[in-house]
PyMOL Python script that loads the backbone (N, CA, C, O; Angstrom):
from pymol import cmd

cmd.read_pdbstr("""\
ATOM      1  N   MET A   1       0.770  -1.011   0.037  1.00  0.00           N
ATOM      2  CA  MET A   1       0.034  -0.135  -0.023  1.00  0.00           C
ATOM      3  C   MET A   1       0.857   1.291   0.081  1.00  0.00           C
ATOM      4  O   MET A   1       1.936   1.392   0.665  1.00  0.00           O
ATOM      5  N   LEU A   2       0.268   2.226  -0.487  1.00  0.00           N
ATOM      6  CA  LEU A   2       0.993   3.532  -0.631  1.00  0.00           C
ATOM      7  C   LEU A   2       1.260   4.006   0.756  1.00  0.00           C
ATOM      8  O   LEU A   2       0.486   3.642   1.641  1.00  0.00           O
ATOM      9  N   ASN A   3       2.188   4.715   1.023  1.00  0.00           N
ATOM     10  CA  ASN A   3       2.599   5.234   2.415  1.00  0.00           C
ATOM     11  C   ASN A   3       2.219   6.950   2.381  1.00  0.00           C
ATOM     12  O   ASN A   3       1.948   7.609   3.384  1.00  0.00           O
ATOM     13  N   TYR A   4       2.268   7.394   1.187  1.00  0.00           N
ATOM     14  CA  TYR A   4       1.521   8.776   1.133  1.00  0.00           C
ATOM     15  C   TYR A   4       1.233   9.014  -0.267  1.00  0.00           C
ATOM     16  O   TYR A   4       1.748   8.340  -1.160  1.00  0.00           O
ATOM     17  N   VAL A   5       0.274  10.129  -0.509  1.00  0.00           N
ATOM     18  CA  VAL A   5      -0.330  10.573  -1.663  1.00  0.00           C
ATOM     19  C   VAL A   5      -0.018  12.107  -1.851  1.00  0.00           C
ATOM     20  O   VAL A   5      -0.394  12.916  -1.003  1.00  0.00           O
ATOM     21  N   THR A   6       0.657  12.484  -2.948  1.00  0.00           N
ATOM     22  CA  THR A   6       0.595  13.780  -3.198  1.00  0.00           C
ATOM     23  C   THR A   6      -0.776  14.541  -3.527  1.00  0.00           C
ATOM     24  O   THR A   6      -1.340  14.035  -4.498  1.00  0.00           O
ATOM     25  N   LEU A   7      -1.327  15.426  -3.069  1.00  0.00           N
ATOM     26  CA  LEU A   7      -2.572  16.145  -3.272  1.00  0.00           C
ATOM     27  C   LEU A   7      -2.027  17.406  -4.045  1.00  0.00           C
ATOM     28  O   LEU A   7      -1.141  18.146  -3.615  1.00  0.00           O
ATOM     29  N   PRO A   8      -2.597  17.526  -5.087  1.00  0.00           N
ATOM     30  CA  PRO A   8      -2.413  18.953  -5.976  1.00  0.00           C
ATOM     31  C   PRO A   8      -3.321  20.023  -5.224  1.00  0.00           C
ATOM     32  O   PRO A   8      -3.038  21.217  -5.327  1.00  0.00           O
ATOM     33  N   ASP A   9      -4.355  19.623  -4.504  1.00  0.00           N
ATOM     34  CA  ASP A   9      -5.154  20.812  -3.572  1.00  0.00           C
ATOM     35  C   ASP A   9      -6.052  20.276  -3.031  1.00  0.00           C
ATOM     36  O   ASP A   9      -6.271  19.086  -3.257  1.00  0.00           O
ATOM     37  N   ARG A  10      -6.893  21.066  -2.092  1.00  0.00           N
ATOM     38  CA  ARG A  10      -7.864  20.606  -0.991  1.00  0.00           C
ATOM     39  C   ARG A  10      -9.190  20.119  -1.999  1.00  0.00           C
ATOM     40  O   ARG A  10     -10.008  19.347  -1.499  1.00  0.00           O
ATOM     41  N   ALA A  11      -9.346  20.486  -3.125  1.00  0.00           N
ATOM     42  CA  ALA A  11     -10.304  20.194  -4.042  1.00  0.00           C
ATOM     43  C   ALA A  11     -10.297  18.590  -4.263  1.00  0.00           C
ATOM     44  O   ALA A  11     -11.302  17.886  -4.361  1.00  0.00           O
ATOM     45  N   ALA A  12      -8.960  18.168  -4.319  1.00  0.00           N
ATOM     46  CA  ALA A  12      -8.772  16.440  -4.527  1.00  0.00           C
ATOM     47  C   ALA A  12      -9.143  15.688  -3.391  1.00  0.00           C
ATOM     48  O   ALA A  12      -9.547  14.526  -3.437  1.00  0.00           O
ATOM     49  N   LEU A  13      -8.990  16.410  -2.308  1.00  0.00           N
ATOM     50  CA  LEU A  13      -9.567  15.482  -1.034  1.00  0.00           C
ATOM     51  C   LEU A  13     -11.332  15.510  -1.004  1.00  0.00           C
ATOM     52  O   LEU A  13     -11.961  14.567  -0.524  1.00  0.00           O
ATOM     53  N   ALA A  14     -11.913  16.556  -1.506  1.00  0.00           N
ATOM     54  CA  ALA A  14     -13.103  16.866  -1.610  1.00  0.00           C
ATOM     55  C   ALA A  14     -13.796  15.948  -2.669  1.00  0.00           C
ATOM     56  O   ALA A  14     -14.940  15.506  -2.560  1.00  0.00           O
ATOM     57  N   ASP A  15     -12.964  15.731  -3.680  1.00  0.00           N
ATOM     58  CA  ASP A  15     -13.609  14.798  -4.696  1.00  0.00           C
ATOM     59  C   ASP A  15     -13.583  13.508  -4.140  1.00  0.00           C
ATOM     60  O   ASP A  15     -14.617  12.863  -4.314  1.00  0.00           O
ATOM     61  N   ALA A  16     -12.638  12.937  -3.490  1.00  0.00           N
ATOM     62  CA  ALA A  16     -12.359  11.764  -3.028  1.00  0.00           C
ATOM     63  C   ALA A  16     -13.496  11.471  -1.972  1.00  0.00           C
ATOM     64  O   ALA A  16     -14.118  10.411  -1.905  1.00  0.00           O
ATOM     65  N   LYS A  17     -13.642  12.382  -1.298  1.00  0.00           N
ATOM     66  CA  LYS A  17     -14.727  12.323  -0.010  1.00  0.00           C
ATOM     67  C   LYS A  17     -16.013  12.198  -0.853  1.00  0.00           C
ATOM     68  O   LYS A  17     -16.709  11.225  -0.565  1.00  0.00           O
ATOM     69  N   ASP A  18     -16.429  12.948  -1.775  1.00  0.00           N
ATOM     70  CA  ASP A  18     -17.748  13.072  -2.637  1.00  0.00           C
ATOM     71  C   ASP A  18     -17.832  11.395  -3.396  1.00  0.00           C
ATOM     72  O   ASP A  18     -18.896  10.777  -3.394  1.00  0.00           O
ATOM     73  N   LEU A  19     -16.699  10.879  -3.946  1.00  0.00           N
ATOM     74  CA  LEU A  19     -16.825   9.732  -4.616  1.00  0.00           C
ATOM     75  C   LEU A  19     -17.060   8.602  -3.754  1.00  0.00           C
ATOM     76  O   LEU A  19     -17.762   7.660  -4.121  1.00  0.00           O
ATOM     77  N   ILE A  20     -16.374   8.664  -2.354  1.00  0.00           N
ATOM     78  CA  ILE A  20     -16.749   7.619  -1.371  1.00  0.00           C
ATOM     79  C   ILE A  20     -18.105   7.752  -1.200  1.00  0.00           C
ATOM     80  O   ILE A  20     -18.806   6.786  -1.500  1.00  0.00           O
ATOM     81  N   ALA A  21     -18.636   8.791  -0.762  1.00  0.00           N
ATOM     82  CA  ALA A  21     -19.910   8.811  -0.296  1.00  0.00           C
ATOM     83  C   ALA A  21     -20.891   8.467  -1.374  1.00  0.00           C
ATOM     84  O   ALA A  21     -21.852   7.771  -1.048  1.00  0.00           O
ATOM     85  N   ARG A  22     -20.764   8.897  -2.713  1.00  0.00           N
ATOM     86  CA  ARG A  22     -21.808   8.707  -3.967  1.00  0.00           C
ATOM     87  C   ARG A  22     -21.681   7.074  -4.058  1.00  0.00           C
ATOM     88  O   ARG A  22     -22.643   6.340  -3.830  1.00  0.00           O
ATOM     89  N   PHE A  23     -20.224   6.537  -4.463  1.00  0.00           N
ATOM     90  CA  PHE A  23     -19.936   5.233  -4.941  1.00  0.00           C
ATOM     91  C   PHE A  23     -19.742   4.162  -4.008  1.00  0.00           C
ATOM     92  O   PHE A  23     -19.891   3.013  -4.424  1.00  0.00           O
ATOM     93  N   GLY A  24     -19.430   4.363  -2.805  1.00  0.00           N
ATOM     94  CA  GLY A  24     -19.014   3.412  -1.703  1.00  0.00           C
ATOM     95  C   GLY A  24     -17.623   2.687  -2.238  1.00  0.00           C
ATOM     96  O   GLY A  24     -16.590   3.278  -2.554  1.00  0.00           O
ATOM     97  N   ASP A  25     -17.855   1.272  -2.260  1.00  0.00           N
ATOM     98  CA  ASP A  25     -16.699   0.310  -2.592  1.00  0.00           C
ATOM     99  C   ASP A  25     -16.267   0.696  -4.069  1.00  0.00           C
ATOM    100  O   ASP A  25     -15.123   0.407  -4.418  1.00  0.00           O
ATOM    101  N   TYR A  26     -17.017   1.255  -4.845  1.00  0.00           N
ATOM    102  CA  TYR A  26     -16.638   1.480  -6.283  1.00  0.00           C
ATOM    103  C   TYR A  26     -16.038   2.917  -6.385  1.00  0.00           C
ATOM    104  O   TYR A  26     -15.756   3.289  -7.524  1.00  0.00           O
ATOM    105  N   ALA A  27     -15.843   3.633  -5.524  1.00  0.00           N
ATOM    106  CA  ALA A  27     -15.223   4.995  -5.789  1.00  0.00           C
ATOM    107  C   ALA A  27     -13.867   4.928  -6.230  1.00  0.00           C
ATOM    108  O   ALA A  27     -13.472   5.999  -6.689  1.00  0.00           O
ATOM    109  N   GLY A  28     -13.027   3.994  -6.234  1.00  0.00           N
ATOM    110  CA  GLY A  28     -11.856   4.028  -6.596  1.00  0.00           C
ATOM    111  C   GLY A  28     -11.905   3.885  -8.045  1.00  0.00           C
ATOM    112  O   GLY A  28     -11.155   4.505  -8.800  1.00  0.00           O
ATOM    113  N   THR A  29     -12.975   2.895  -8.501  1.00  0.00           N
ATOM    114  CA  THR A  29     -13.400   2.481  -9.871  1.00  0.00           C
ATOM    115  C   THR A  29     -13.632   3.544 -10.618  1.00  0.00           C
ATOM    116  O   THR A  29     -13.071   3.829 -11.676  1.00  0.00           O
ATOM    117  N   GLU A  30     -14.585   4.219  -9.986  1.00  0.00           N
ATOM    118  CA  GLU A  30     -15.070   5.285 -10.704  1.00  0.00           C
ATOM    119  C   GLU A  30     -14.090   6.564 -10.744  1.00  0.00           C
ATOM    120  O   GLU A  30     -14.360   7.362 -11.642  1.00  0.00           O
ATOM    121  N   ALA A  31     -13.211   6.827 -10.081  1.00  0.00           N
ATOM    122  CA  ALA A  31     -12.046   7.816 -10.340  1.00  0.00           C
ATOM    123  C   ALA A  31     -11.200   7.300 -11.483  1.00  0.00           C
ATOM    124  O   ALA A  31     -10.662   7.941 -12.386  1.00  0.00           O
ATOM    125  N   ALA A  32     -11.202   5.933 -11.231  1.00  0.00           N
ATOM    126  CA  ALA A  32     -10.202   5.248 -12.572  1.00  0.00           C
ATOM    127  C   ALA A  32     -10.970   5.388 -13.995  1.00  0.00           C
ATOM    128  O   ALA A  32     -10.382   5.484 -15.072  1.00  0.00           O
ATOM    129  N   LEU A  33     -12.118   5.385 -13.858  1.00  0.00           N
ATOM    130  CA  LEU A  33     -13.011   5.587 -15.127  1.00  0.00           C
ATOM    131  C   LEU A  33     -12.922   7.073 -15.679  1.00  0.00           C
ATOM    132  O   LEU A  33     -12.979   7.304 -16.887  1.00  0.00           O
ATOM    133  N   ARG A  34     -12.769   8.131 -14.658  1.00  0.00           N
ATOM    134  CA  ARG A  34     -12.803   9.452 -14.975  1.00  0.00           C
ATOM    135  C   ARG A  34     -11.481   9.573 -15.586  1.00  0.00           C
ATOM    136  O   ARG A  34     -11.305  10.213 -16.622  1.00  0.00           O
ATOM    137  N   ALA A  35     -10.596   8.996 -14.986  1.00  0.00           N
ATOM    138  CA  ALA A  35      -9.145   9.247 -15.553  1.00  0.00           C
ATOM    139  C   ALA A  35      -8.980   8.580 -16.910  1.00  0.00           C
ATOM    140  O   ALA A  35      -8.218   9.086 -17.733  1.00  0.00           O
ATOM    141  N   ASP A  36      -9.608   7.550 -17.164  1.00  0.00           N
ATOM    142  CA  ASP A  36      -9.521   6.968 -18.531  1.00  0.00           C
ATOM    143  C   ASP A  36     -10.094   7.993 -19.230  1.00  0.00           C
ATOM    144  O   ASP A  36      -9.311   8.634 -19.931  1.00  0.00           O
ATOM    145  N   LYS A  37     -11.339   8.357 -19.238  1.00  0.00           N
ATOM    146  CA  LYS A  37     -12.374   9.244 -19.889  1.00  0.00           C
ATOM    147  C   LYS A  37     -11.308  10.491 -20.006  1.00  0.00           C
ATOM    148  O   LYS A  37     -10.958  10.606 -21.180  1.00  0.00           O
ATOM    149  N   SER A  38     -10.741  11.375 -19.220  1.00  0.00           N
ATOM    150  CA  SER A  38      -9.613  12.307 -19.448  1.00  0.00           C
ATOM    151  C   SER A  38      -8.728  11.818 -20.478  1.00  0.00           C
ATOM    152  O   SER A  38      -8.845  12.270 -21.617  1.00  0.00           O
ATOM    153  N   ARG A  39      -7.852  10.943 -20.209  1.00  0.00           N
ATOM    154  CA  ARG A  39      -6.780  10.580 -21.042  1.00  0.00           C
ATOM    155  C   ARG A  39      -7.314  10.482 -22.454  1.00  0.00           C
ATOM    156  O   ARG A  39      -6.776  11.104 -23.370  1.00  0.00           O
ATOM    157  N   ALA A  40      -8.415   9.671 -22.643  1.00  0.00           N
ATOM    158  CA  ALA A  40      -9.137   9.644 -24.065  1.00  0.00           C
ATOM    159  C   ALA A  40      -9.450  10.844 -24.815  1.00  0.00           C
ATOM    160  O   ALA A  40      -9.445  11.034 -26.032  1.00  0.00           O
ATOM    161  N   LEU A  41      -9.785  11.788 -23.634  1.00  0.00           N
ATOM    162  CA  LEU A  41     -10.393  13.033 -24.342  1.00  0.00           C
ATOM    163  C   LEU A  41      -8.925  14.034 -24.758  1.00  0.00           C
ATOM    164  O   LEU A  41      -9.019  15.008 -25.506  1.00  0.00           O
ATOM    165  N   GLY A  42      -7.670  13.612 -24.160  1.00  0.00           N
ATOM    166  CA  GLY A  42      -6.611  14.316 -24.219  1.00  0.00           C
ATOM    167  C   GLY A  42      -6.163  15.431 -23.088  1.00  0.00           C
ATOM    168  O   GLY A  42      -5.250  16.255 -23.127  1.00  0.00           O
ATOM    169  N   ASN A  43      -7.040  15.181 -22.172  1.00  0.00           N
ATOM    170  CA  ASN A  43      -6.836  16.080 -21.003  1.00  0.00           C
ATOM    171  C   ASN A  43      -6.123  15.470 -20.078  1.00  0.00           C
ATOM    172  O   ASN A  43      -6.656  14.672 -19.306  1.00  0.00           O
ATOM    173  N   VAL A  44      -4.530  15.827 -20.020  1.00  0.00           N
ATOM    174  CA  VAL A  44      -3.555  15.522 -19.284  1.00  0.00           C
ATOM    175  C   VAL A  44      -3.755  15.750 -17.858  1.00  0.00           C
ATOM    176  O   VAL A  44      -3.502  14.882 -17.022  1.00  0.00           O
ATOM    177  N   VAL A  45      -4.278  17.093 -17.522  1.00  0.00           N
ATOM    178  CA  VAL A  45      -4.380  17.540 -16.451  1.00  0.00           C
ATOM    179  C   VAL A  45      -5.527  16.955 -15.614  1.00  0.00           C
ATOM    180  O   VAL A  45      -5.309  16.842 -14.408  1.00  0.00           O
ATOM    181  N   HIS A  46      -6.352  16.687 -15.947  1.00  0.00           N
ATOM    182  CA  HIS A  46      -7.711  15.890 -15.278  1.00  0.00           C
ATOM    183  C   HIS A  46      -7.487  14.412 -15.380  1.00  0.00           C
ATOM    184  O   HIS A  46      -8.037  13.645 -14.590  1.00  0.00           O
ATOM    185  N   PHE A  47      -6.671  13.981 -16.362  1.00  0.00           N
ATOM    186  CA  PHE A  47      -5.924  12.565 -15.836  1.00  0.00           C
ATOM    187  C   PHE A  47      -5.116  12.255 -14.822  1.00  0.00           C
ATOM    188  O   PHE A  47      -5.057  11.110 -14.372  1.00  0.00           O
ATOM    189  N   CYS A  48      -4.423  13.238 -14.370  1.00  0.00           N
ATOM    190  CA  CYS A  48      -3.545  13.154 -13.276  1.00  0.00           C
ATOM    191  C   CYS A  48      -4.249  13.348 -12.037  1.00  0.00           C
ATOM    192  O   CYS A  48      -3.983  12.852 -10.942  1.00  0.00           O
ATOM    193  N   LYS A  49      -5.264  14.202 -12.373  1.00  0.00           N
ATOM    194  CA  LYS A  49      -5.886  14.581 -11.174  1.00  0.00           C
ATOM    195  C   LYS A  49      -6.764  13.271 -10.653  1.00  0.00           C
ATOM    196  O   LYS A  49      -6.674  12.994  -9.457  1.00  0.00           O
ATOM    197  N   TRP A  50      -7.626  12.441 -11.522  1.00  0.00           N
ATOM    198  CA  TRP A  50      -8.106  11.595 -11.256  1.00  0.00           C
ATOM    199  C   TRP A  50      -7.601  10.483 -10.604  1.00  0.00           C
ATOM    200  O   TRP A  50      -8.150   9.835  -9.713  1.00  0.00           O
ATOM    201  N   ARG A  51      -6.316  10.277 -11.205  1.00  0.00           N
ATOM    202  CA  ARG A  51      -5.339   9.096 -10.810  1.00  0.00           C
ATOM    203  C   ARG A  51      -4.801   9.226  -9.436  1.00  0.00           C
ATOM    204  O   ARG A  51      -4.568   8.242  -8.734  1.00  0.00           O
ATOM    205  N   GLN A  52      -4.544  10.824  -8.943  1.00  0.00           N
ATOM    206  CA  GLN A  52      -4.352  11.059  -7.529  1.00  0.00           C
ATOM    207  C   GLN A  52      -5.441  10.578  -6.836  1.00  0.00           C
ATOM    208  O   GLN A  52      -5.221   9.725  -5.976  1.00  0.00           O
ATOM    209  N   VAL A  53      -6.613  10.961  -7.037  1.00  0.00           N
ATOM    210  CA  VAL A  53      -7.830  10.939  -6.421  1.00  0.00           C
ATOM    211  C   VAL A  53      -8.229   9.315  -6.230  1.00  0.00           C
ATOM    212  O   VAL A  53      -8.743   8.761  -5.258  1.00  0.00           O
ATOM    213  N   GLU A  54      -7.824   8.793  -7.450  1.00  0.00           N
ATOM    214  CA  GLU A  54      -7.881   7.406  -6.949  1.00  0.00           C
ATOM    215  C   GLU A  54      -7.066   6.732  -6.040  1.00  0.00           C
ATOM    216  O   GLU A  54      -7.515   5.825  -5.339  1.00  0.00           O
ATOM    217  N   ARG A  55      -5.779   7.139  -5.989  1.00  0.00           N
ATOM    218  CA  ARG A  55      -4.604   6.790  -4.987  1.00  0.00           C
ATOM    219  C   ARG A  55      -5.350   7.108  -3.792  1.00  0.00           C
ATOM    220  O   ARG A  55      -5.745   6.207  -3.052  1.00  0.00           O
ATOM    221  N   LEU A  56      -5.604   8.521  -3.514  1.00  0.00           N
ATOM    222  CA  LEU A  56      -6.076   8.882  -2.300  1.00  0.00           C
ATOM    223  C   LEU A  56      -7.058   8.143  -1.613  1.00  0.00           C
ATOM    224  O   LEU A  56      -7.021   7.907  -0.406  1.00  0.00           O
ATOM    225  N   ILE A  57      -8.171   7.684  -2.604  1.00  0.00           N
ATOM    226  CA  ILE A  57      -9.314   6.922  -2.086  1.00  0.00           C
ATOM    227  C   ILE A  57      -8.735   5.492  -1.492  1.00  0.00           C
ATOM    228  O   ILE A  57      -9.128   4.960  -0.454  1.00  0.00           O
ATOM    229  N   ALA A  58      -7.734   4.998  -2.362  1.00  0.00           N
ATOM    230  CA  ALA A  58      -7.212   3.749  -1.871  1.00  0.00           C
ATOM    231  C   ALA A  58      -6.424   3.867  -0.436  1.00  0.00           C
ATOM    232  O   ALA A  58      -6.358   2.956   0.389  1.00  0.00           O
ATOM    233  N   MET A  59      -5.987   4.842  -0.335  1.00  0.00           N
ATOM    234  CA  MET A  59      -5.375   5.072   0.754  1.00  0.00           C
ATOM    235  C   MET A  59      -6.235   5.469   2.114  1.00  0.00           C
ATOM    236  O   MET A  59      -5.866   5.155   3.246  1.00  0.00           O
ATOM    237  N   LEU A  60      -7.337   6.146   1.841  1.00  0.00           N
ATOM    238  CA  LEU A  60      -8.261   6.480   2.885  1.00  0.00           C
ATOM    239  C   LEU A  60      -8.985   5.304   3.415  1.00  0.00           C
ATOM    240  O   LEU A  60      -9.472   5.245   4.544  1.00  0.00           O
ATOM    241  N   ARG A  61      -9.026   4.208   2.360  1.00  0.00           N
ATOM    242  CA  ARG A  61      -9.825   2.902   2.638  1.00  0.00           C
ATOM    243  C   ARG A  61      -9.034   1.916   3.300  1.00  0.00           C
ATOM    244  O   ARG A  61      -9.495   0.963   3.928  1.00  0.00           O
ATOM    245  N   ASP A  62      -7.583   2.233   3.102  1.00  0.00           N
ATOM    246  CA  ASP A  62      -6.849   1.109   3.704  1.00  0.00           C
ATOM    247  C   ASP A  62      -6.991   1.083   5.259  1.00  0.00           C
ATOM    248  O   ASP A  62      -7.123   2.196   5.768  1.00  0.00           O
ATOM    249  N   GLU A  63      -6.989   0.329   5.854  1.00  0.00           N
ATOM    250  CA  GLU A  63      -7.382   0.086   7.612  1.00  0.00           C
ATOM    251  C   GLU A  63      -6.017  -0.378   8.065  1.00  0.00           C
ATOM    252  O   GLU A  63      -5.868  -0.480   9.283  1.00  0.00           O
ATOM    253  N   SER A  64      -4.940  -0.692   7.238  1.00  0.00           N
ATOM    254  CA  SER A  64      -3.845  -1.184   8.045  1.00  0.00           C
ATOM    255  C   SER A  64      -3.017   0.049   8.412  1.00  0.00           C
ATOM    256  O   SER A  64      -3.344   1.166   8.009  1.00  0.00           O
ATOM    257  N   THR A  65      -1.902  -0.167   9.209  1.00  0.00           N
ATOM    258  CA  THR A  65      -1.098   0.840   9.671  1.00  0.00           C
ATOM    259  C   THR A  65       0.090   1.039   9.002  1.00  0.00           C
ATOM    260  O   THR A  65       0.773   0.050   8.735  1.00  0.00           O
ATOM    261  N   SER A  66       0.510   2.291   8.639  1.00  0.00           N
ATOM    262  CA  SER A  66       1.664   2.308   7.866  1.00  0.00           C
ATOM    263  C   SER A  66       2.301   3.660   8.477  1.00  0.00           C
ATOM    264  O   SER A  66       1.632   4.503   9.073  1.00  0.00           O
ATOM    265  N   GLY A  67       3.611   3.740   8.259  1.00  0.00           N
ATOM    266  CA  GLY A  67       4.553   4.764   8.691  1.00  0.00           C
ATOM    267  C   GLY A  67       4.843   4.552  10.007  1.00  0.00           C
ATOM    268  O   GLY A  67       4.590   3.486  10.568  1.00  0.00           O
ATOM    269  N   THR A  68       5.540   5.830  10.738  1.00  0.00           N
ATOM    270  CA  THR A  68       5.774   5.653  12.003  1.00  0.00           C
ATOM    271  C   THR A  68       4.511   5.791  13.212  1.00  0.00           C
ATOM    272  O   THR A  68       3.623   6.639  13.123  1.00  0.00           O
ATOM    273  N   LEU A  69       4.585   5.084  14.016  1.00  0.00           N
ATOM    274  CA  LEU A  69       3.485   5.297  15.163  1.00  0.00           C
ATOM    275  C   LEU A  69       4.228   5.832  16.425  1.00  0.00           C
ATOM    276  O   LEU A  69       5.291   5.413  16.881  1.00  0.00           O
ATOM    277  N   HIS A  70       3.176   7.200  17.057  1.00  0.00           N
ATOM    278  CA  HIS A  70       3.900   7.594  18.110  1.00  0.00           C
ATOM    279  C   HIS A  70       3.018   7.465  19.342  1.00  0.00           C
ATOM    280  O   HIS A  70       3.457   7.769  20.451  1.00  0.00           O
TER     281      HIS A  70
END
""", "prot")
cmd.dss("prot")
cmd.show_as("cartoon", "prot")
cmd.util.cbc("prot")
cmd.orient("prot")
């Protein structure tokens, strides 16, 4: 699992939260579909954004512990 995700802005977190609320377990799949659609349209910026949101969703849904514990 990823130890970190680079967020381009706060809106990416809001997008992840929205997709989780709307699609539940399929939120990551929805983000991937949006990334694929953006790539097909030639929109590199949105492609990268949705891939980052997909990774963020995976990280938020992961219940295992990673990194240093204090």
